[in-house]
N, C-alpha and C positions, 0 to 999 in steps of 0.2 A: 377509073381505079389503079391501081400501080398493079405492078408484076412483082409476087415474091422475090426477095432477096436474102443474100446469103451476109450475115454480117462481120464487119471487122473483126481480128484476131483482139479481145481482151478491150473491147466497146463496152458500154449498157448491155445493147442488145443483145452481143453474143451471152452474156449472162443472163437475159432473161430466156435465149433460145435454150442453154444449157439445160437452167431451171425447170423450164419446161418440159423438157425430154424428161427429167430424172424423176418429174413428177407425173410422167406417162400422160401429158399433155400433148393434142397432133396442133401446133402451130405455125400460120407461116406469117412469118414477118415484112410489112408491108411500108415503105416510104412513102410518103405522100406529096403529090406536089404541091396541095394548096393546103395548108394551116389546122392543123388538130386539134390546137391549145386551148378552144372553148367545147363545151358537147356539139353544142350547136354545128361548129366548124367540123368537127368531129362527124357527126352526121352525113353532111351535105358530101364529104369528102369521102365517107364510105358509103353514102346512097343507102342509110338505114334511117329509121325512125330515133330522135334524139333517147328517148327511154331505152335502145340497145346501146347508149355510149355508157362504157366503167368511166367513173370519176374517181379519180384511186386518191383519196384526201389525207394526207398525213396532218394528226395534231398531238400533241403532247398529254399524256395523263396528268391530271391537274394533282393528283392525290401520290404519285410515284414517280415524275416525270417521266416514266418510260415514253416512247413512241408508239401511235395508236393509226393503223390505216383502216379509213372506209373507204368500200367499195360502193358508189351511192351511183345509181340511177341518172343517166343526163338530163332528164326531166323532172328530178327533185332536187331539193335543196334540204343537208343532213340538220334539222333542227337541234341544235346541241342542249337545250334545252330540256327537250323532251327526251332526248337520251340517257340525260343524265335521271329524269325522274324516273324514266319505265324500267332502266336498267343499272340505275346505280354508275353507270360510266362518264365520268366528269371529265369533259376535254378543253384545252384551248387551243389557239392557235400557234402553230409553231413555226421556230424563225427558218426562213430557207436555206439559210447557209447547213443549218443542222440535219434538215431533210437530207438535201446532199449528200454532206457527211455520212449520216449514217446510213442511209439506204443506198446510196448511191447514185439516186436518179435527180436531175432538177426538176424542181415543181413545171408541173404543165406536160413532163415525159415518165411520170410515177408509175410502175407498172407492177400488177398484183403479184408479180412471181419475180426473183431475181435480186432482192435484197440482199445487200451486205450480207445481213443478220435477220436472225427471225425475228419480225413484228407480228403483233397483237394483231386480228384481222376481224373484222365486224363487215356482212357485208348488206346491202339493201334487198330486203326479201322480194320486192319488183323484178329483181333483174331475170328470176328464177323461171317468171310469165315469160319469157322470151326463147326461142329455140336457139338464136345466136348473139351474142352483145361483142361491142369491139372493147378493146382497150389500149391503154398507151404499150410500147412495146420498147420504154425507154430512153427515148426521145419525141420532143416536143410534136415530130413530125412523122413518128410511127408506134403502128399501132397491130393488132391482131386480133381476131376474131376468134372466138371457143363458144361451147356450151357451157351456159352457164352452169347445169347441173355439176359436169367434168370440173367445173372450175372450183365450183364446192368441194366437191370429195374430193380435189389435190390439196386448196389450201385449206379447208376444213377452218373456213370463218364463223363467226357466231354468226347467224342469221336474226336481222331483226329487223324494226318499221326504222326509218330514218327522221320518221314525223307521220302525226295525230292526223290518221285519215277518217278521223271521223265528223 
């Protein structure tokens, strides 16, 4: 585990840190020595279970074109058909360039906070079963840990099941 870092002024990590502070989240940003690009890599780097990794997945709302952020447990895949049927949220893949342009983050480093503009957010209910979760901090090699209940209180996502558990 790396030591906490102070982000460079004007960086995506600084945006995450400032937004977290504005939201009342107490976080420490860390730049990892090894890859955190996949949930499995991130869990190994953070020394936690794969389910404690927050995958920040950006999709396009198929009905209105707006971006949507799904915060999904690292050990789950978002079942888009299930989400559409259960919640009426029709999602489609989003171009990586659009993700970067509109959120300010490259894919692999999308954080749950610090976006350039507000984004509709939905959270996998299983993340709330952990005392601590780890999320991307603005770059593919950076993370922060947070209490998922505090994150939920700060971000105010819709809490959903991202797949059928029956």
